[in-house]
N, C-alpha and C positions, 0 to 999 in steps of 0.2 A: 397105290391109290388109283381108282378109276377116274381117268381124265374126263370121260363123258359125264360122270356124275358131278365133277368139279365144275365143268362148263355149264351144266344145268343149274347148279347152285348159283353161279354168278349171274346167269340170265334171269333166274327167279328173283334174286336180290335186286337187280337193276329194274326189273319190271314191277316188282311189288305184288305180282299175282302169278300163280302157277299157270293159269290159262294163257296169259300173254307170253310167258316163257315157252309154253308148248308151241304156240304159233310161231314164235321166232325160231325155235329149233326144228320146226316141222315134225314134231312128234305129238303123241296124244297127251292130254293132261294126266292121265293115269300113269304114263311112262315117266313124266316129270316127278310125280309123287313117289314112284318106286325108286327112282334114282336118288332123290333127296333122302328118303328113308334109309336106303343102303349106305349113303354117305354118313348119315347120322349114326348108324350102327358101327361103322368103321371108326369114327371119331369118338364115339361114346358120349356124345352131347347132342342136345337139340339145337338146330340151327334156325328154325323158324317157329313163330307163334302164329296160328291162324287167327284172323280177325274178320269182322264182317266185310271189310273192304279188300281183303286178300290175305297177304302173308307179310309179317314183319320179322326182321332179324332179331334173334335173341342176342344177349350180350356175347355169348360164344360165337354166334353167327357173325356179329360185327367184328370180333377179333380175328375170325378166320378169313373174312372177305379179302383183305389186302394180300394175304398169302396165297389165296386161291387165284387171284388175278396174276400174281407173279408166277405161279405154277403154269398157268396157261401161256404166259409170255415165254417162259423157259421152254415149254413144249414146242411152241412155234419156232423159236430159235433153233432147237434141235432138229426139227424137220427141215428148216431152211438150210442148215449146214450141209445136208447131204442131197439137196435138190439139185439136179443137173443145172450147171451154169451159175449156181450161187456160191460155189467154192472155186479156188484156184485150180487151173489145169496143172496136174502134178506129173513131172517128167524126169526120168532118170537119165543123167548124162555121163555116168561112170566117174568122170574126173573133171575138175574145174578148168584144166588147161587144154583139154583135148578138143578135137573137131566138133563133136556133138554140142559142147558148151558154146562154141562159136555159132553153130546153127541156131541154137536157142536165143542167143543174143540178137542175131539178125531177125529172128521171128518177133522178138519183143520190140525191136525198133520199128518193124513193119506194122505191128498190132499192139500198141501200148495200152489199148483198152482192155486187153485180155490179161487177167491176173494170173501169174505163174508161181508155181512152187517147184523149184529145181532141187532134186535130190541126187545123191551119188551112191549107187549100189555097186559093190565090187563084183559079185558073182552072177553069172547069167541065170543060174537056177533060182537065186533069190529074186532076181528081177522078174522072171516069168511068173513065179509064185505071187509076187506083189501085183502084177498085172491081172492075174486070174482072181485074186481076192478083192481087187478094187483099191488096194492101198496106193497104187500109182496108176496113171492113165496111159503112160507110154514109156518106152525105154529105147535107147540106141544100142544096137548090138550087131555083131557079125554072125550071120546065120547061114546055114544051120550047122553049128559046130559038130564035129564028129561025135557020134554017140549021144547027141542031145537034140533030137528032132523036136520041133515046136509042137505043143499040143494043138489039137484041131481047132480049139476055140481062140487061139492066138494068131492074129494076122501079122503079116510083115510086108514091108516094101523097101527096096533098096533106095537110099536117098543120097549117098555120097560115096564115090570112089576116091579115097585120099592117097595121093602118091607118097611113097616113102622117100625120105632123104637120108643121106649119110652125114652124120655130124662128127667132125674131127677137130683136134687141136691144131695149132699152127705148125707144129713140127711133124705132123703125120705125113707119111709118104704120099698120100693122095690129097693133101691140103690145098695144093695149087690147082687141082683139076677143076675145070668148069663143069664137068659132069663125069660120071663113072658108069661103066656098064656093070651088069651083075657079074659077068665073068671076071672082071678086074678085081672083084671083092674076094675071090677065092684066095685063101691063104692069109687074109687079114683077120685079125681078132676083132670081133664085134661084141661089145660087152653090153648086156641088157639085164641087170639084176632085178628088174621089175617083172620079168616073166614068171608067172606062177603056174605050175602044172594044173591042168584041168580047166583053165580059162580058155575063152575063144581066141584070145591073142596068142596064147601058147600054141594052140593048134595051128594058127596061121603061120607062126615062125617055124614050127616043126616042118611044115610042108615047104616053106621057103628054103630051109636048110637042105631038105631031102632032094628038092628039085634042082638046086644049083650048086650043091657041094660047098656051102658056106660054113663058116665057123662062128656060131653064136654062143657066147658064154653067159650063163645066168647065175654064176657063182657069187658068193659074198652077200652080206646083208644089203637090203634095199633101204638106203637112207633118204630116198626121195630124189627129185630131179636136180635140186641144187648141188647135192653131193656128186651126182652122176656127172654134171657139167664140170665141176671142179676137177674130177679125176680124169675125164677125157681131155680137158685143156692141158693138164700137166703130164699126160702119159702118151708119148709119141706112138706107142705100139697099139693103142686102143682107139676104137671108133664106136659109134652106136647108131642105131636107126631111130628116126623120129618121123612122125607124120608131118606132111607139108603144111598142115594147118594147126599144128600144135603150137601154142603160145608159150614161149619161154623167153626169159630175160636173163642175161649174164653180164658180169663186169666187162668193160671194154678191153681190159688188159688180158682177158682170157683168149682173145683172138680166135674164137671158134668159127668153123666154116660149116655152112649148110650146103651140101652138094647134091644136085639131082642125080637119081639113079635111072639108067636107061637100058634098053635092049635086053629084056623088056623092063618096063617100069613096074615094080611091084606096087599095087594099090590095095589099101585096106578097105574092105567093103562095109560101110556103115548102113545098117537097116533100121527103120523105125518099127517097133513092135507095139501092138495094142490088142485089147480084147475085142472080139468081133461084136459083142453086145454092149460095149461101153457107150453110155448115152451122153457123155459130156459134150455140149454143143460146140466147144472150142476145138475139139479134137479134129473134126473135118477141116477146120481152118488151118490148123497146123499141118495136116497132111497135104492140103492144097498148096500151102506156102512152100513146103519142101519139094513137092513135085514140080512146081514152077521153077525152082532154083536148081534142080538136079540136072547134071549133064548126062549124056548118054553113057550107059554102062557097057563094059566089055569093049572099050575102044581099042583099036589096033595098037599093038606095041605095049600092051599092059598085061599084067599077070595077077590072077587071084587063084586061091586053092580051088580044086575041083568041087569041093563040098559047098561052095558059095551058091546060094539060090540066085539064079539070073533073072531077077524081077525087081 
């Protein structure tokens, strides 16, 4: 149904005259007549009866009028739902417990007036496709993962270098250490069942293993972080890596240790991705907030893969 014709019908019904409706809509009276006639053909009924004083609604016109008003209200709501600034800023944080989720919580505390819609997309390919289609406004990723250069219309900026920590149970050989060097980890079994081939974090840990001769095992089903913590707590031969800003909670009797890794400190490079033509007015605010909070990248004594974009 032609919304312009419906809008013309409502204007004519309210004015009681085609001439006044034409003036209100800034069109000619002939255009009003043509639109009404077209709408009557579509509906198969007459909507107006011409009178010496103008135009009066027929019984069918009276029945149609409230529905026509609702059609126009619905159309207005549909347009408003996609107008920049009228919908929440939609951001992918990958997982609820990771550093990007913490960054968005900080942003929300700093800007509570900005409505947010936080989503979690697993794959970087899906995230980039969602950015390009407009399904999301931004995503946190490590870029540029090997073999996956960003499209030219997707921008990125590095916002956080997150230090890795070693997580051990109380009986692990390194549990009492205040810190460990990367060289000290050689020969120890590091278990990370959440590593999935083809992801950017898999590429990151592949380079870490190759660069320092570490042993990272990704065997076994991934039952989630709680099961990982249970296993590490009960198995003296196993440890795992976790980000320094990853939020995890475990029972006190697990006795787990979070140990800083040094010489060098491996850091996971989080970048914010967005479409260069994204018009959402809150996106620059998010970028500015992250830029203000970001520390210098490439600090002395840290390590990132060679493929990480240094910006």
